[in-house]
C-alpha positions as CSV (number, residue, x, y, z in Angstrom):
1,M,-10.7,-34.2,-38.1
2,R,-14.1,-36.0,-37.7
3,Y,-14.7,-38.2,-35.2
4,V,-16.7,-41.3,-37.4
5,D,-16.3,-43.8,-33.7
6,R,-16.5,-44.0,-30.0
7,A,-15.5,-46.6,-27.3
8,E,-16.4,-44.9,-24.2
9,V,-14.9,-45.7,-20.9
10,D,-17.7,-45.8,-17.1
11,S,-16.7,-43.2,-15.6
12,P,-17.7,-39.9,-14.7
13,L,-14.6,-37.8,-15.5
14,R,-13.6,-38.4,-19.4
15,V,-13.2,-37.0,-22.2
16,S,-16.2,-36.9,-24.7
17,F,-16.4,-36.2,-28.9
18,P,-19.5,-37.6,-29.9
19,V,-20.0,-39.1,-32.9
20,G,-19.0,-36.3,-35.6
21,S,-17.5,-33.7,-33.5
22,I,-14.8,-32.5,-36.1
23,V,-11.6,-31.5,-34.1
24,P,-8.5,-28.8,-35.1
25,F,-5.8,-30.8,-37.2
26,H,-3.2,-28.1,-35.4
27,C,-3.5,-29.3,-31.9
28,T,-5.4,-33.0,-31.8
29,A,-3.4,-35.6,-31.7
30,S,-5.4,-37.1,-34.0
31,G,-5.1,-34.9,-36.1
32,K,-1.4,-33.8,-36.0
33,L,-0.4,-37.7,-36.4
34,Y,-2.9,-36.5,-39.7
35,L,-0.6,-33.9,-41.2
36,S,2.6,-35.7,-40.2
37,T,1.2,-37.4,-43.3
38,L,1.5,-34.3,-45.3
39,T,4.0,-33.0,-47.2
40,T,5.7,-29.6,-45.9
41,A,3.6,-27.9,-49.5
42,E,0.5,-29.6,-48.8
43,V,1.1,-28.4,-44.6
44,R,1.7,-25.1,-45.2
45,A,-1.5,-24.6,-47.4
46,L,-4.0,-26.7,-45.4
47,M,-3.1,-24.5,-42.3
48,A,-3.3,-21.5,-44.0
49,A,-7.0,-22.3,-45.2
50,A,-8.3,-23.7,-41.9
51,G,-5.8,-20.8,-39.6
52,M,-4.0,-21.9,-36.3
53,A,-7.0,-21.6,-33.7
54,Q,-5.8,-20.4,-30.0
55,F,-7.9,-23.2,-28.2
56,S,-5.5,-23.4,-24.9
57,P,-2.2,-21.8,-23.8
58,Y,-0.1,-24.5,-24.8
59,T,-1.6,-24.4,-28.4
60,V,1.2,-24.2,-30.7
61,T,-0.2,-20.8,-34.1
62,E,3.2,-20.7,-35.9
63,I,3.9,-22.7,-38.8
64,E,7.3,-23.6,-38.6
65,I,7.0,-25.0,-35.1
66,L,4.2,-26.8,-35.8
67,L,6.6,-28.5,-39.5
68,S,8.9,-28.9,-36.8
69,E,6.3,-31.1,-34.4
70,L,5.5,-33.1,-36.7
71,E,9.3,-34.3,-38.3
72,V,9.6,-35.7,-34.9
73,I,6.1,-37.3,-34.7
74,R,6.7,-38.9,-38.7
75,K,9.7,-40.3,-36.8
76,Q,8.7,-41.6,-34.1
77,G,5.1,-43.1,-34.9
78,Y,2.7,-41.2,-32.7
79,A,1.7,-38.1,-32.1
80,L,1.0,-36.5,-28.4
81,D,-1.9,-33.5,-27.8
82,A,-0.3,-32.4,-24.3
83,Q,-3.5,-29.6,-23.3
84,E,-3.1,-28.5,-26.9
85,F,-7.1,-28.1,-27.0
86,L,-8.2,-28.0,-24.4
87,V,-6.5,-27.6,-21.0
88,G,-6.1,-31.3,-18.2
89,T,-7.1,-33.2,-21.2
90,I,-3.9,-35.4,-22.8
91,A,-4.0,-37.2,-25.4
92,I,-2.0,-40.3,-27.4
93,A,-2.9,-41.3,-31.5
94,V,-0.9,-44.2,-33.4
95,P,-1.8,-44.8,-37.0
96,I,-4.2,-47.1,-38.3
97,L,-2.1,-48.3,-41.7
98,D,-4.0,-49.7,-45.1
99,F,-2.7,-52.9,-47.0
100,R,-0.6,-49.7,-48.5
101,A,0.6,-49.2,-45.4
102,R,-1.4,-45.2,-46.0
103,L,-3.1,-43.4,-43.2
104,S,-6.4,-45.6,-43.4
105,S,-8.0,-44.4,-39.4
106,I,-5.5,-44.0,-36.1
107,L,-6.8,-45.0,-32.9
108,T,-6.5,-42.4,-30.2
109,V,-6.4,-42.4,-26.5
110,Q,-8.2,-39.2,-24.6
111,V,-8.2,-38.6,-21.2
112,P,-8.6,-35.9,-18.4
113,M,-5.2,-35.0,-16.1
114,L,-7.0,-36.1,-12.6
115,R,-7.4,-39.6,-14.7
116,M,-3.8,-40.4,-15.8
117,S,0.0,-37.7,-17.3
118,L,1.2,-37.6,-20.1
119,D,4.3,-40.4,-19.2
120,D,0.8,-43.0,-17.9
121,V,-0.5,-41.9,-21.3
122,V,2.7,-42.6,-23.2
123,A,3.4,-46.2,-21.9
124,C,-0.4,-46.4,-23.6
125,L,1.4,-47.0,-26.8
126,P,2.9,-50.6,-26.8
127,S,-0.7,-51.4,-26.4
128,L,-2.4,-48.5,-28.9
129,R,0.0,-50.0,-31.8
130,D,-1.1,-53.8,-30.5
131,A,-4.2,-52.2,-30.9
132,A,-3.8,-50.9,-33.7
133,G,-1.7,-54.0,-35.8
134,R,-4.6,-55.6,-35.6
135,L,-7.1,-53.6,-36.9
136,E,-4.9,-53.6,-40.1
137,Q,-4.6,-57.6,-40.0
138,I,-9.0,-57.1,-40.1
139,M,-9.0,-54.5,-42.4
140,R,-6.2,-56.3,-45.4
141,P,-8.4,-57.2,-47.8
142,E,-7.2,-61.2,-48.4
143,R,-9.7,-60.9,-45.5
144,S,-12.5,-60.7,-46.9
145,L,-12.3,-63.6,-48.6
């Protein structure tokens, strides 16, 4: 996954991945959300090529466990990273869909656990979905006419 834009909080305690940063698919909220849009065969092929490296004690490195988690993500419509990539960091990701209801981009909030709990991050879900919906409206083709 590559970050194409960022909005930073004005706090010395934050998670910072500069624009252009590349992060793994299998253990980040945005990566898992993307994987949830693929078929099982596509996920298997991508993970076979990219690997499932262990980044923290919480990283899922078994394809069958990842595939089960992707099923949950498909049903709930969002993905979490509970210290899977970086210990002490959590994240939530929601999809931004194009006018054909395909994944266009992903809106993610990452935060150090010293600032928020996983429950607090999940409580942001309505606001994130609202923001994603507003971005989807902006990107509609009829808006540019």
